[in-house]
C-alpha positions in Angstrom: 68.7 -2.9 -63.7 68.0 -6.0 -61.7 67.7 -6.3 -58.0 67.8 -8.9 -55.3 66.0 -8.9 -51.9 66.9 -10.7 -48.7 64.0 -12.6 -47.3 63.9 -13.5 -43.6 61.5 -16.2 -42.6 60.7 -18.9 -40.0 60.9 -22.5 -41.3 58.7 -25.4 -40.4 61.0 -26.3 -37.5 60.6 -22.8 -35.9 64.1 -21.7 -36.9 65.0 -18.5 -38.7 66.5 -18.5 -42.1 67.3 -16.0 -44.8 67.6 -16.3 -48.6 68.7 -13.8 -51.2 66.1 -13.8 -54.1 66.7 -12.1 -57.5 63.8 -10.2 -58.9 63.2 -13.0 -61.4 62.4 -15.3 -58.5 65.7 -17.3 -58.5 67.3 -17.9 -55.1 70.9 -16.6 -55.3 72.0 -17.6 -51.8 70.6 -18.9 -48.6 71.6 -19.2 -44.9 72.4 -22.9 -45.2 71.3 -23.4 -41.6 68.4 -22.4 -39.3 69.0 -20.0 -36.5 67.3 -20.2 -33.1 67.2 -16.4 -32.8 65.9 -14.0 -35.4 68.8 -11.6 -34.6 71.3 -14.3 -35.5 69.7 -14.7 -38.9 69.8 -10.9 -39.3 73.5 -11.0 -38.4 74.0 -13.5 -41.2 72.4 -11.1 -43.7 74.6 -8.3 -42.4 77.7 -10.5 -42.8 77.0 -11.2 -46.4 76.2 -7.6 -47.2 79.4 -6.3 -45.5 81.9 -9.1 -46.4 81.1 -9.8 -50.0 80.5 -6.5 -51.9 83.6 -6.9 -53.9 84.3 -10.6 -53.6 86.6 -12.0 -56.2 85.6 -14.8 -58.6 88.0 -17.8 -58.5 87.9 -20.5 -61.1 88.5 -24.0 -59.7 88.7 -27.5 -61.2 86.1 -30.0 -60.4 
């Protein structure tokens, strides 16, 4: 069974970011933006956890 872990960190600009890292080291997803407040970054993690547990897969052209 494989696992992934959310990593919460402060970037070089002093903003908080998160990334979801598979146990093989690959980054599966990231915040895409830096947050001024750590709590906002934590809210982003919570949003992904609660809004995508059963997300559908859609095939698109392009």
